[in-house]
N, C-alpha and C positions, 0 to 999 in steps of 0.2 A: 690968493688963489680962489677961483670961483668954485661954487658948489659943483657945478657941472664938471669941472676938472678933477675934483676929488673923488667923485662917484664913478664906478665902473659902469659901462653900458649894460642894459639889461641882457642883451645877447650874450655878452661875456660871462655875467654871472650864471645864466642858465648853462652855458657851455662848461663852466667850471664845475658847477655841481653835477652835471651829467657825467663828466670824467671822474669825479671823486666817487659818485655812486657805482660807476662801472668798476672802478678799481677796487672798491670794497667787495662788490659782488664776485669779481674775479678771484680776489683773495679767499673769500669764504667758499667758493666753488673750485678750488684748485684741484687739479687732477694728476695723479701719478700712475704711470703704467710700468708693469714689469712683465716682459714676455716670458720669463722663468724658462729660458732655454740654457741657462747656465747658472753656476752657483755664485757669480760675482756679486750679486745683490743680497746675499743671504749670510746670516750668521747662525751656523748649525750648533744645536744644543743637544749632544749625546745621540746624534744620528749621522748617517753618511748621505751626502748629497752628491748626485751625479748627473751629468747631461745625458739626455737619451732621446729616443723617439718612441712614441706609444700610439698605436692605431693611426699612423700617418700623421702624427702631430709632434713638433718639438716640445720638449718638456724636461722637467727635472724629476728624478726619482729619488725618493727618501726612503732609506731602510735603516734598520737597527744595526749597530756593529754586533759582531760575534766574538765573545759573549756580550749580551746587552749590558749597557751602562745604566745604573740607576740615576733617577732624576726625571726632569721634564724631557720630553721627546718631540721637539719641533724646531723649525728653522725661522728665526726672526728676519723680517725684512729691514735691511739697512736704510737709514734716512727717513724713517716713517713716524711720525707722532700723530695719532689718530684720536679723535674726540667723537664727533658726530659725522654722518655722512654715509656713503655707500661703498661696500667692498665687494668686488665680483671676481670669480675665478673659476676655471675649469679643473675639476678634480676627478680622479679615478683610483680605485683600490682593487688590486689583484691579489687575492689571498694565496700564499704559498704553502701553507701548512696543510697536512693531511688530517682530516678529522678522526678522532678516535672511533673504533667500532661502535656502531649503534647510535652515534650522535650526528646530528646535522652538521654541514660545513659551517665554518665561521662566517658571519654576514658580512665582514669587512667594515673597517672604522676609519673614517677620515674627515677632516674638518678644517676650519679657520678660526684661529683665536684673535681676539681684539682686545684693545686697552690692556695690553700686557706690561707688566713691570719688566725692568731690565734683567731681573733675575730669572725670568721666565717660569716662575712659580705662582705667580698671581695673575689670572687672566680671566676673561669672558670667552665662551667657546660654543659655537654651533658645530656639530658633527653629524654625519649620516651613517646609517647602517644599511647599504644597498641590498644585501642579501634578505633582510627581514621583509623587505616590501613584497616579495613573491612567496612568503611563507604560507603554509596551510593553516597555521595557527593565528587566529585573529588577534590574540594577544602580542605576538611577536610582530605583526604587521604594524601594530599601533606603536611599535618602538623603531620606526624607520628613521626618524630625525630626532635630534636631542640637543637640549641646551644644558650646560652646566657653567658654574663659576668656581674656579679652583682657587685656593684649595679647600674652601669651607663648604662648598655646595656641589658635590660630585653627584653622578646620576642616581646613585643608591639613596642618598639622603633625600634628593628632590622627589623621587618616585615613592619613597616610603611616606613622606611628609605631605606631598601634593600630587597624588596619583593623576596621571593624564594631563597634567597642567604643562609640564616642561618637556614633553615629547609627543609625537604625533605620527600618523601614517603619511607616506608620500609615495608616489609612483616612480620608483628608481629601478635601474638595471644594473646588475652586478657587472664589474669590470668594464663598464661603458663609461665615456666622458659624461660628467654631469656638471652643469653650470650652477654654481652656488651664487646667490646674491644675498648679502645682509645689508639691511637698512638700519641705522642707529640714530636715534634722536633722544638725547638726554638719557632717561632710564627705561626707554622702550627699544626693543629691537625685533625685526622681523626677518624671518628666513624665507626666501623664495628659491625653487629649484626649477632648472631647464626652461627658463624664460616664461614661466607661468604668471599670469596677471595678478594672482592673489597669493598671499603668503601661505605656506604650509605650517608655520609655527610663528606665534606672536607671543613675545615676553614683554608684559608690561609691569616692569619693576625689576630691572637686572639686579642680581644679587651682590655684584662686586662694587666695592667702594671707590675704585679708581675711575675717574670721568675722562681720563686721557691715557695714552700708552701706545705700545708698538702693536704690530700685527705679525701674527706667525702662522706658519703652515703646519698643521697639527697631524702627526703620523701615528700609525699603531705598528706594532710588531707582528712578525711572522706574515708579512705581506709586502708587496711593492706598493708605494704611495706615489701617485703622480700629480703633478700640479703644473698648470700652464695658463697663460693669458690672464694676469691679474691686473685689475684696474681699480684704483681708489679715488673716490670723488669726495673731497672734504666739504662739510657744510658748516655754517655758523653754529657754534654749539648752543644747545638749549640753556636757558638760565636756571640751572639747578646747582645747589651747592650742598656739600656734606656738613655734618656737624649740628644740624638743627636740634634743639632740646626737645625732650618729651614732656617736660613738666608743664602742668596746666590742666585747664578743663576743655575737653574737646566734644563737640557735638558729632555723632558718628552715624552714618547710614551703612546698612549692610546690603549686599546684593543677594542675600537668601531671603526670599519672600519680600516683605516690605517693612522689615524690622529697622527701628532707629533707636538712638539712646544717647548715652553720654559716658565718657570716661574721664575720671579724675585721676591724673598721674603725677608721680613724683619720681625724679631720677637722682640717684646717689651713685656717681661714677658710672659703672656698667649695669647697675641693677636698677630695675623699675618696679614700683609697687604703686598701689592705688585701689580705686574701686570702679565698678562698671554697673551702669544702670540701663534697663530697657529690654535687653535681649534674653538674659537669663535670670531676671530678677532685679532687685534694688539694692544698691551698694554691695554688689558682690566683690569679694577680694580679688585683686589683680596682681600677678606676679609675671616678671619677665626680664628681658635684658635690652641693652641699647648699645649699638656699635657705630659710632660716627654718624649718627642719624638713622641707622637702620634699626627698627623696632621689632621685637618678637615678644608677644605677651599672651597670657592664657587666664581664662577664669571659668569657674565651675558653678552650675546651677541647674534649676528645673527646666526641661524643654517645655515651652507652652503649647502642648498638644495632648489630647486625650490618649491614655494608654502608654504614655512615655515612661522610660525607665525611671522608677522612683528615687534611684540614686543619683539622678541628675546627669548631665552630660557637660562636655568640656568644650569651649570655644578656644581655638588658636588662631591669632592674628599675626601676620608678618607684612611689613611694608616699610617704606621710606617716608620721613618727615622732611618736608621742603618749606622752611619758614613756618608759616601758620596753617599750613595744609598738609595732609597726609593721606596716603592711599596704599592698598595692597590687597592681600587675599586672606580670606577667613574660611575656616573649615569647622563644622561641628561634627565631631567624631561619632560615628553611628547613626546620626539623625538627619543629615542633609548633605547634599553636594556642597562642594565648597564654591565660593563665589568672591566677588570683589567687595571691598569697603572703602569708603572715603570718610575723611574727618576734617573738620575745621576747629581751630583753637578760638576760643572765646577771647575777646580783647578784655 
């Protein structure tokens, strides 16, 4: 057989490659749509789901049973396994409870969970508090949108440990339809509302350890929770893996000022120990924990500025290790705003 007969024509090769690439792109960009005009696509967890119409739009209404049932309260979408991509839906919350005398009405709470385990107890979540948006108290206004990762990082823990990082202000109207859009790429997620071109909240370092899972409609009690027009666009997952070790010598840069330094870490199970140099002194003892690649460490030493507390300050770092790189957030309690940190393990 001649070489000419053995080889495919160039045009056929190009066509085959084009079809292959198109197929891979279509697979990575697969779209699922859910009108949410009925309960047939939902697996309700400790909530009631009903077909209804709200403000001229077909939707589903989620409410708590009476009396309420303990446990997670949302409805998982059937047939969805989500890693990276975009989630969009229209949501509305109508508070039905009467506020106690002297207290403002409840702001309403409604959101979308993603990367949920089948037990509905572990998930990432963006939710909104529409009533806070128009509060006369700026502190409440700054709590209009929220990120949490259940069950380990609820709003209270995140607000206490990292004030203003995982919640923000957004222009929202109570009881109105609000378009939520969540973009997820690896360990980063962004929340957009009402077709705004820029996100209202950016989370660089999702706290949950699950990189794929279900999508849920998250509801609150003593209110009617409405959902409609959900669209899920799947994207090719980012190349991140859990389980990276903390042991080694790391060169680290801090987003507070222009500080840099090094970490010498050793992991024994979930316990991390070692020393830190550069930010608060040389060979300062480090203690902390490790969870499937998620690192939380702290060290104490003198703050390098005149008039600082002679007793020293504590630096707290949290973030993910991905192979030989790591990044997260750092806070110096009482001395500086928190910021980002990045680190590279020495070979």
